[in-house]
C-alpha positions as CSV (number, residue, x, y, z in Angstrom):
1,M,17.2,-30.7,-53.7
2,N,15.3,-28.1,-55.6
3,R,17.4,-24.9,-55.1
4,N,14.6,-22.6,-56.2
5,K,12.2,-24.0,-53.6
6,T,14.8,-23.6,-50.8
7,L,15.5,-20.0,-51.6
8,S,11.8,-19.1,-51.7
9,F,11.4,-20.6,-48.2
10,L,14.2,-18.4,-46.6
11,P,12.2,-15.1,-46.4
12,I,9.4,-16.9,-44.6
13,L,11.8,-18.4,-42.1
14,L,13.5,-15.0,-41.5
15,L,10.1,-13.3,-40.8
16,T,9.2,-16.1,-38.3
17,V,12.5,-15.6,-36.4
18,L,12.1,-11.8,-36.3
19,S,8.6,-12.1,-34.9
20,L,9.7,-14.4,-32.1
21,A,12.6,-12.1,-31.3
22,A,10.2,-9.2,-30.9
23,C,8.7,-11.0,-28.0
24,S,11.0,-11.1,-24.9
25,G,9.1,-13.8,-23.1
26,P,10.6,-17.3,-22.4
27,F,10.1,-19.8,-25.1
28,K,8.1,-22.3,-23.0
29,G,6.4,-19.8,-20.6
30,G,4.8,-17.4,-23.1
31,C,5.5,-13.8,-23.8
32,T,5.5,-11.4,-20.8
33,V,7.0,-8.2,-22.1
34,N,6.2,-6.2,-25.3
35,C,3.3,-8.6,-25.9
36,G,0.1,-6.6,-25.7
37,T,-0.7,-4.8,-22.4
38,G,2.7,-5.5,-20.7
39,T,3.5,-4.9,-17.1
40,A,4.6,-2.0,-14.8
41,T,6.5,-1.6,-11.6
42,V,4.9,0.0,-8.5
43,S,6.9,1.2,-5.4
44,L,4.9,1.6,-2.2
45,T,5.5,3.7,0.9
46,L,3.5,4.4,4.1
47,V,3.3,7.8,5.9
48,S,1.0,9.2,8.6
49,D,-0.4,12.6,9.5
50,T,-1.2,14.6,12.7
51,P,-2.3,12.4,15.7
52,P,-5.2,13.3,17.9
53,A,-4.6,16.0,20.6
54,S,-5.8,13.5,23.3
55,P,-4.8,11.0,24.3
56,S,-1.2,11.9,23.5
57,L,0.2,9.1,21.4
58,L,3.8,8.0,22.0
59,S,3.8,4.9,19.8
60,Y,1.3,3.4,17.4
61,K,2.5,0.1,15.9
62,V,0.5,-1.8,13.3
63,A,1.0,-4.9,11.2
64,V,0.7,-4.7,7.4
65,S,-0.1,-8.1,5.8
66,S,-1.2,-7.1,2.3
67,V,-1.5,-4.3,-0.2
68,V,-3.9,-5.0,-3.1
69,L,-4.5,-3.1,-6.2
70,T,-8.0,-3.6,-7.8
71,P,-8.4,-2.9,-11.5
72,T,-11.6,-1.6,-13.1
73,T,-11.9,-5.0,-14.8
74,G,-10.0,-8.3,-14.2
75,N,-8.2,-9.8,-11.2
76,A,-6.7,-7.9,-8.3
77,F,-2.9,-7.8,-7.9
78,G,-1.4,-7.8,-4.5
79,F,1.8,-7.5,-2.4
80,F,1.8,-9.9,0.6
81,P,4.8,-9.5,3.0
82,N,5.6,-12.6,5.0
83,P,5.9,-12.1,7.9
84,P,3.7,-9.0,8.0
85,L,5.5,-5.7,8.3
86,V,5.3,-4.1,11.8
87,I,5.5,-0.4,11.5
88,D,5.4,2.4,14.1
89,L,3.1,5.0,12.6
90,M,4.2,7.8,15.0
91,R,7.6,7.8,13.3
92,L,6.0,8.4,9.9
93,Q,4.8,12.0,10.4
94,S,8.1,13.3,9.2
95,D,9.5,10.2,7.5
96,S,8.2,7.3,5.4
97,A,8.3,3.5,5.6
98,F,9.2,1.6,2.4
99,L,6.7,-1.2,2.0
100,G,8.2,-2.7,-1.1
101,T,8.4,-2.6,-4.9
102,V,5.9,-4.8,-6.8
103,L,7.2,-6.1,-10.1
104,N,5.2,-7.3,-13.1
105,V,2.0,-5.4,-12.2
106,P,-0.4,-5.9,-15.2
107,A,-0.6,-2.6,-17.2
108,T,-4.2,-1.6,-16.9
109,T,-6.4,0.9,-15.0
110,Y,-6.8,0.5,-11.2
111,S,-9.8,1.8,-9.3
112,S,-8.6,1.4,-5.7
113,I,-5.9,0.1,-3.3
114,T,-6.7,-1.9,-0.1
115,V,-4.4,-2.4,2.8
116,S,-4.8,-5.2,5.4
117,L,-4.0,-3.9,8.9
118,S,-4.0,-5.7,12.3
119,N,-2.5,-6.1,15.8
120,P,-2.4,-2.4,16.8
121,Q,-0.2,-1.7,19.9
122,I,-0.6,1.9,21.2
123,T,1.4,3.6,24.0
124,F,0.0,6.9,25.1
125,L,-0.1,9.6,27.8
126,N,-3.6,9.9,29.2
127,N,-4.1,13.6,29.0
128,T,-7.8,13.3,28.9
129,S,-10.0,14.2,31.9
130,A,-11.0,10.7,32.8
131,T,-9.5,7.2,33.5
132,I,-9.3,4.9,30.4
133,T,-10.3,1.5,31.6
134,N,-9.3,-0.8,28.7
135,A,-5.6,0.1,28.8
136,S,-2.9,-2.0,30.4
137,S,-1.1,-0.6,33.4
138,A,-0.1,-1.7,36.9
139,S,-3.5,-0.9,38.2
140,G,-5.5,-2.3,35.4
141,S,-6.6,1.1,34.1
142,C,-5.0,4.2,32.9
143,V,-5.5,7.2,35.2
144,V,-5.1,10.8,34.1
145,N,-1.5,11.8,33.3
146,A,-0.3,8.1,33.3
147,I,1.5,6.5,30.4
148,C,-0.2,3.2,29.4
149,T,-0.5,0.7,26.5
150,I,-3.5,-0.7,24.7
151,G,-3.5,-3.7,22.4
152,P,-7.1,-4.0,21.1
153,N,-8.2,-6.9,18.9
154,A,-8.6,-4.7,15.9
155,A,-8.2,-5.6,12.2
156,G,-9.5,-4.3,8.9
157,N,-9.1,-3.8,5.2
158,P,-9.4,0.0,4.6
159,K,-9.6,1.0,0.9
160,V,-8.7,4.1,-1.0
161,S,-10.8,4.7,-4.1
162,T,-10.6,8.5,-4.3
163,A,-7.8,10.6,-5.9
164,P,-5.3,9.7,-7.2
165,F,-7.4,6.8,-8.3
166,P,-8.2,5.7,-10.9
167,I,-4.6,5.1,-11.9
168,T,-3.6,3.9,-15.3
169,L,-0.4,1.9,-15.5
170,T,1.2,1.7,-18.9
171,S,3.6,-1.0,-20.1
172,S,7.1,-0.7,-18.6
173,A,6.0,2.3,-16.4
174,K,7.7,2.8,-13.0
175,I,5.5,4.7,-10.5
176,G,5.6,5.5,-6.8
177,L,2.5,5.5,-4.6
178,A,2.3,6.7,-1.0
179,I,-0.4,5.5,1.4
180,N,-1.3,8.0,4.2
181,F,-2.6,6.8,7.5
182,N,-4.9,9.2,9.3
183,L,-4.1,8.8,13.0
184,S,-6.9,10.9,14.3
185,N,-9.6,9.0,12.4
186,S,-8.5,5.6,13.8
187,I,-8.8,6.4,17.6
188,T,-11.7,7.6,19.7
189,V,-12.2,7.8,23.5
190,T,-15.8,7.8,24.7
191,G,-16.8,7.3,28.3
192,G,-13.4,6.2,29.4
193,T,-13.1,3.6,26.6
194,M,-10.6,3.9,23.8
195,T,-11.7,2.5,20.5
196,V,-9.3,1.7,17.6
197,T,-10.7,1.1,14.1
198,F,-9.3,0.9,10.6
199,T,-12.7,1.2,8.9
200,P,-14.7,4.0,10.6
201,A,-18.5,3.7,10.2
202,T,-19.0,7.4,9.7
203,A,-19.5,8.3,6.0
204,G,-16.7,10.3,4.6
205,V,-14.3,9.5,7.5
206,N,-11.4,7.4,6.2
207,V,-8.3,6.1,7.8
208,L,-6.3,5.8,4.6
209,S,-5.7,8.2,1.6
210,A,-3.0,8.1,-1.1
211,F,-1.0,10.3,-3.3
212,N,1.5,9.9,-6.2
213,L,5.3,10.1,-5.8
214,P,7.3,12.2,-6.0
215,R,5.3,14.8,-4.1
216,A,4.9,18.3,-5.6
217,N,8.0,20.5,-5.1
218,A,10.1,17.5,-4.2
219,N,13.8,18.1,-4.8
220,L,14.4,14.7,-6.5
221,G,16.2,14.0,-9.8
222,T,14.7,12.5,-12.9
223,N,13.1,9.0,-12.3
224,Q,13.6,9.3,-8.5
225,L,10.6,8.6,-6.3
């Protein structure tokens, strides 16, 4: 063997090994971390705000079947609980529901978030001045001062594209995002008929909004959401 040729090959081999070690991805699956844009971790919660004055809501359950982040360019990235998460929004005025932590979210800029909602079940006190006819009760309608339940066939995919969006996720970042459900904007009562919608037709009226976690003035420690 030519000893000089062997020694001259060693620096090249060493550089090759070091370049592979810098990439933490699996050998056969390709590099997934420290290899370009990288990925981030996003934790999601759901909260709600003040309900309408009438009817007086006692319970407002809804099913969450997906939460999808849409980038300014490229493919959307989603979280799809199976079975869907059933959440009582009335409990979230002073609390929050943890939807989940999404790992390996591509590090890029996202322009919006979309939530798929369905199967609302609403129990309320009819404190309006008229009977609500499309609510279930012993008599088939909900008279004034009665407590009734409505289960409309409502579904929708409301989207948030206003602040804090756009959101830029950097490689290895860990962020928290809260989705706020506007109870008043999702329910109307007209002519004795209660209507539930997740995507109001009126311009500027939205069921969902969002904000970054932790909230301003939160008494949390470093890296706590």
